[in-house]
C-alpha positions as CSV (number, residue, x, y, z in Angstrom):
1,M,0.0,0.0,0.0
2,S,1.4,3.4,-0.9
3,N,2.2,5.8,1.9
4,E,1.2,8.8,-0.2
5,R,-2.1,10.4,0.7
6,D,-4.8,10.9,-1.8
7,P,-4.3,14.5,-3.1
8,E,-8.1,15.3,-3.0
9,L,-8.4,14.1,0.6
10,E,-5.3,16.0,1.6
11,R,-6.7,19.2,0.2
12,E,-10.0,18.7,2.0
13,R,-8.1,18.0,5.3
14,L,-6.0,21.2,4.9
15,L,-9.1,23.3,4.3
16,R,-10.9,21.8,7.3
17,Q,-7.8,22.7,9.5
18,L,-7.7,26.2,8.0
19,F,-11.3,27.0,8.9
20,A,-11.6,25.0,12.1
21,H,-11.7,28.1,14.2
22,A,-14.2,30.1,12.1
23,E,-17.4,31.0,13.9
24,P,-20.3,28.9,12.8
25,R,-22.7,30.7,10.5
26,Q,-25.9,30.0,8.6
27,Q,-25.0,27.8,5.6
28,P,-25.5,29.1,2.1
29,P,-27.5,27.2,-0.4
30,A,-25.9,23.9,-1.5
31,S,-25.3,25.1,-5.0
32,D,-23.5,28.2,-3.8
33,T,-21.5,26.1,-1.3
34,A,-20.3,23.9,-4.1
35,E,-19.3,26.8,-6.2
36,I,-17.4,28.5,-3.4
37,R,-15.6,25.3,-2.4
38,S,-14.7,24.6,-6.0
39,A,-13.1,28.1,-6.5
40,V,-11.2,27.9,-3.2
41,L,-9.9,24.4,-4.0
42,A,-8.7,25.4,-7.4
43,E,-6.8,28.3,-6.1
44,W,-5.4,26.3,-3.2
45,E,-4.1,23.6,-5.7
46,A,-2.5,26.3,-7.8
47,V,-0.7,27.7,-4.8
48,T,0.4,24.5,-3.2
49,G,1.5,23.1,-6.5
50,R,4.1,25.9,-6.6
51,R,5.3,25.0,-3.1
52,V,5.9,28.6,-2.2
53,F,5.3,28.9,1.5
54,V,4.8,32.6,1.6
55,R,2.2,32.5,-1.1
56,R,0.5,29.6,0.6
57,A,0.2,31.6,3.8
58,A,-1.1,34.6,2.0
59,F,-3.7,32.6,0.2
60,A,-4.7,30.9,3.4
61,A,-5.6,34.3,4.9
62,A,-7.3,35.4,1.7
63,A,-9.3,32.1,1.5
64,S,-10.4,32.5,5.1
65,V,-11.7,36.0,4.3
66,M,-13.4,34.8,1.1
67,L,-15.3,32.0,2.8
68,V,-16.3,34.0,5.9
69,A,-17.5,36.9,3.6
70,A,-19.4,34.4,1.5
71,L,-21.1,32.8,4.5
72,T,-21.9,36.2,6.0
73,Y,-23.5,37.2,2.8
74,F,-25.9,34.3,3.0
75,R,-26.8,34.8,6.7
76,A,-29.8,37.0,5.9
77,D,-32.5,36.7,3.3
78,P,-31.1,38.4,0.2
79,V,-34.5,39.9,-0.6
80,A,-34.9,41.3,2.9
81,T,-31.5,43.0,2.8
82,A,-31.6,44.3,-0.7
83,P,-31.3,48.1,-0.7
84,A,-34.6,49.9,-1.1
85,P,-35.0,51.5,-4.6
86,L,-34.8,55.2,-4.9
87,V,-38.2,56.8,-5.9
88,A,-36.9,60.4,-6.1
89,S,-33.9,62.7,-5.8
90,V,-33.6,66.3,-4.5
91,E,-33.4,68.6,-7.5
92,R,-33.6,71.9,-5.6
93,V,-33.6,72.8,-1.9
94,E,-34.1,76.2,-0.2
95,G,-33.2,76.2,3.5
96,V,-33.0,73.2,5.8
97,V,-35.3,70.3,5.0
98,T,-35.1,67.0,6.9
99,T,-36.7,63.6,7.0
100,A,-38.8,62.5,10.0
101,N,-35.7,60.9,11.6
102,G,-33.8,64.1,11.5
103,S,-31.6,63.5,8.4
104,R,-30.9,66.6,6.4
105,L,-31.7,66.6,2.7
106,G,-29.3,68.2,0.3
107,L,-29.0,68.6,-3.5
108,G,-28.9,65.2,-5.0
109,S,-30.1,63.3,-1.9
110,G,-31.9,60.1,-2.8
111,I,-35.3,59.4,-1.4
112,I,-36.6,55.9,-0.8
113,A,-40.3,54.9,-0.5
114,R,-42.1,55.7,2.8
115,T,-39.7,58.6,3.6
116,Q,-41.4,61.4,5.5
117,I,-40.2,64.9,4.5
118,E,-40.6,67.9,6.8
119,T,-39.8,71.3,5.4
120,G,-40.3,73.7,8.3
121,D,-39.8,77.2,6.9
122,S,-38.0,75.8,3.9
123,Q,-39.0,74.1,0.7
124,L,-37.6,71.7,-1.9
125,A,-38.2,70.1,-5.3
126,L,-37.9,66.4,-6.1
127,S,-37.3,64.8,-9.4
128,L,-39.4,61.6,-9.4
129,A,-37.8,58.4,-10.7
130,S,-41.0,57.6,-12.6
131,G,-41.0,61.1,-14.2
132,G,-42.2,64.5,-13.2
133,S,-41.4,67.1,-10.6
134,L,-42.9,67.2,-7.1
135,R,-42.3,70.4,-5.2
136,I,-43.0,70.7,-1.4
137,G,-43.8,74.0,0.1
138,P,-42.9,75.5,3.5
139,R,-44.5,74.1,6.7
140,S,-45.3,70.8,4.9
141,R,-45.1,67.2,5.9
142,V,-45.2,64.7,3.0
143,V,-44.7,60.9,2.9
144,L,-43.4,59.8,-0.5
145,A,-45.2,56.5,-0.7
146,G,-43.6,55.6,-4.1
147,G,-42.7,57.1,-7.5
148,D,-46.4,57.4,-8.3
149,E,-48.0,58.4,-5.0
150,A,-47.5,60.8,-2.1
151,E,-49.3,61.4,1.1
152,L,-49.8,65.1,2.1
153,L,-50.1,65.3,5.9
154,A,-50.0,69.1,6.0
155,G,-48.9,72.0,3.9
156,A,-48.7,72.2,0.1
157,V,-47.3,70.3,-2.8
158,Y,-47.1,71.1,-6.5
159,F,-46.9,68.4,-9.2
160,D,-45.8,68.8,-12.8
161,S,-45.9,65.8,-15.0
162,E,-43.5,67.5,-17.4
163,Q,-43.8,64.9,-20.1
164,E,-46.0,61.9,-20.8
165,R,-45.7,59.5,-17.9
166,A,-46.3,55.8,-18.0
167,S,-48.6,56.1,-15.0
168,E,-50.7,58.7,-13.2
169,F,-49.6,60.5,-10.0
170,A,-51.8,60.7,-6.9
171,V,-51.7,62.8,-3.8
172,N,-53.6,61.2,-0.8
173,T,-54.9,63.4,2.1
174,R,-57.3,62.8,5.0
175,L,-59.9,64.8,3.1
176,G,-59.5,63.2,-0.3
177,R,-57.4,61.7,-3.1
178,V,-56.1,63.8,-5.9
179,R,-55.2,62.1,-9.2
180,D,-53.5,63.8,-12.1
181,V,-54.3,63.4,-15.8
182,G,-51.2,64.9,-17.6
183,T,-51.2,67.9,-15.3
184,Q,-49.7,70.7,-13.3
185,F,-51.6,71.1,-10.1
186,L,-51.3,72.5,-6.6
187,V,-52.6,70.8,-3.4
188,R,-53.0,72.6,-0.1
189,L,-54.1,71.0,3.2
190,D,-54.8,72.6,6.5
191,A,-56.9,71.7,9.5
192,Q,-60.2,72.7,7.9
193,Q,-59.9,72.0,4.1
194,L,-58.3,70.5,1.1
195,D,-57.7,72.9,-1.8
196,V,-56.8,71.7,-5.3
197,G,-55.9,74.1,-8.1
198,V,-55.2,73.2,-11.7
199,R,-52.7,75.1,-14.0
200,A,-52.7,72.6,-16.9
201,G,-54.5,69.4,-17.8
202,R,-57.0,68.2,-15.3
203,V,-57.3,66.4,-11.9
204,D,-59.8,64.1,-10.4
205,L,-60.6,64.6,-6.7
206,S,-62.4,61.8,-4.7
207,N,-63.8,62.6,-1.3
208,G,-65.5,59.6,0.2
209,G,-68.4,58.8,-2.1
210,T,-68.1,62.1,-3.9
211,S,-65.8,62.8,-6.8
212,D,-65.3,65.6,-9.4
213,T,-62.9,66.8,-12.0
214,A,-61.2,70.2,-12.4
215,G,-59.6,71.6,-15.5
216,V,-57.3,74.5,-16.3
217,G,-58.0,77.6,-14.1
218,E,-60.3,75.6,-11.8
219,R,-60.1,74.6,-8.2
220,L,-61.9,72.1,-6.0
221,V,-62.3,72.5,-2.2
222,A,-63.2,69.7,0.2
223,S,-64.0,70.8,3.8
224,Q,-63.7,69.0,7.1
225,G,-67.0,67.4,8.1
226,S,-68.6,67.7,4.6
227,S,-68.8,65.3,1.7
228,D,-69.5,68.1,-0.8
229,L,-66.9,69.5,-3.1
230,R,-66.9,73.2,-3.9
231,R,-65.8,74.5,-7.3
232,D,-64.1,77.8,-7.9
233,T,-61.7,79.5,-10.2
234,I,-57.9,80.1,-9.8
235,P,-55.5,82.1,-11.9
236,T,-52.8,80.0,-13.6
237,F,-50.1,82.5,-12.8
238,G,-49.2,84.9,-10.0
239,P,-48.8,84.8,-6.2
240,E,-50.4,81.5,-5.5
241,W,-47.9,79.7,-7.7
242,E,-44.7,81.7,-6.9
243,W,-43.3,79.4,-4.3
244,A,-43.5,76.5,-6.8
245,E,-42.0,78.6,-9.6
246,R,-38.9,79.3,-7.4
247,L,-38.3,75.5,-7.4
248,A,-38.5,75.0,-11.1
249,P,-36.0,72.5,-12.4
250,P,-32.9,74.0,-13.9
251,F,-32.9,74.8,-17.6
252,D,-29.4,75.0,-19.2
253,I,-29.6,77.8,-21.8
254,D,-26.1,77.1,-23.2
255,G,-26.6,76.1,-26.9
256,R,-30.4,76.3,-26.7
257,T,-32.5,78.7,-28.7
258,L,-34.5,81.6,-27.3
259,G,-37.7,79.9,-28.4
260,E,-36.8,76.8,-26.4
261,F,-36.2,78.8,-23.3
262,L,-39.5,80.7,-23.7
263,A,-41.4,77.4,-24.0
264,W,-39.8,76.4,-20.7
265,F,-40.7,79.7,-19.2
266,E,-44.3,79.4,-20.2
267,A,-44.5,75.9,-18.7
268,Q,-43.1,77.0,-15.4
269,T,-45.1,80.2,-14.9
270,G,-48.4,79.6,-16.5
271,R,-47.9,82.8,-18.5
272,T,-48.1,83.2,-22.3
273,V,-45.3,84.8,-24.3
274,E,-45.9,87.1,-27.3
275,F,-43.6,89.2,-29.4
276,G,-44.4,92.9,-29.7
277,D,-42.5,93.6,-32.9
278,A,-41.1,91.7,-35.9
279,A,-37.5,92.4,-35.0
280,A,-38.0,90.8,-31.6
281,E,-39.7,87.8,-33.1
282,R,-36.8,87.2,-35.6
283,K,-34.6,86.5,-32.6
284,R,-36.7,83.5,-31.6
285,E,-34.0,81.2,-33.1
286,A,-31.1,83.0,-31.6
287,L,-28.7,80.7,-29.8
288,L,-28.1,81.4,-26.2
289,S,-24.8,80.8,-24.3
290,G,-23.6,80.8,-20.7
291,T,-25.3,79.7,-17.5
292,I,-28.0,81.5,-15.6
293,D,-29.8,79.9,-12.7
294,M,-32.6,82.0,-11.3
295,P,-36.3,81.8,-10.7
296,P,-38.2,81.9,-14.1
297,L,-39.2,85.6,-14.1
298,Q,-35.8,86.9,-13.1
299,K,-34.2,84.5,-15.5
300,L,-36.4,85.8,-18.3
301,S,-35.0,89.3,-17.8
302,A,-31.4,88.1,-17.7
303,V,-31.8,85.9,-20.8
304,L,-33.5,88.6,-22.9
305,S,-30.8,91.1,-22.0
306,T,-28.2,88.8,-23.7
307,V,-30.0,89.2,-27.0
308,D,-30.9,92.9,-26.6
309,L,-34.6,92.3,-25.8
310,T,-36.8,93.4,-23.0
311,Y,-40.4,92.6,-21.8
312,M,-43.5,93.9,-20.1
313,L,-46.1,92.1,-18.1
314,D,-49.8,92.4,-19.1
315,G,-51.7,90.1,-16.8
316,E,-50.9,86.6,-17.8
317,R,-49.2,87.8,-21.0
318,V,-45.5,88.5,-21.3
319,V,-44.8,90.8,-24.3
320,I,-41.3,90.9,-25.6
321,H,-39.9,94.0,-27.4
322,S,-36.7,95.1,-29.0
323,R,-34.6,97.5,-26.9
């Protein structure tokens, strides 16, 4: 009988000695155990075959780390420990805005589902992963239930679908559920009432067994203790919308035409733009350059000055003239 030991059994014995002192952990699935063992044995054989002691020792330490790390990975349910998907990110923030657990939100902060946002005297804008902009006003508390739904506990939110979305967006409150249909709308909630105003598109408001639809320039009001919905009018521009306009998403003018910028301006302010003379209108295709980041109305003045134009306000109309 040969005195030489079976090579496969010898490798198994060495590995058992190597990990004899490892803390017992929950075993990974059999298929993964086999894969890990196979990889470790292959590398062990390569190292021992070279008979270089230093390298064997280095690999022994590395192999120990590999196996412990692999076993640690499988201790918990992979589904339960998977990171929660981001449903939004902070696009603009003015002041100090925090989550319910006290974490401060900054530009670019990611938001996961069920995060409660508290603005205090500040405000912020979120870019939704599912598309669109959700802006949260001062003294507001909002829970972002997901990319398609938010719960307004108090304060005000403004939603802009921006482009065609694959799904509708809804705002839930204790006084009703607001659902958009390709829309820009404002929702305010206080102790006594829910107020929904529409700038573009339309919204559906459901309050218990009552529901109604509001279109451009309309508002619906649901009051505490009543199932009735009151209809009224709301201007699509001006003071009621100014806080949301300040949170408009950035528009990089560099390399864009004046016409493209003016379309963005109209969408963000609810105002319509007209040219007061032919010379001004000929500059619609003028290429802009540089970087200007301001609220829309101030940005309009700055941009027009770069192409030697000016403007005047006439209600909801913005009339552009040559200088």
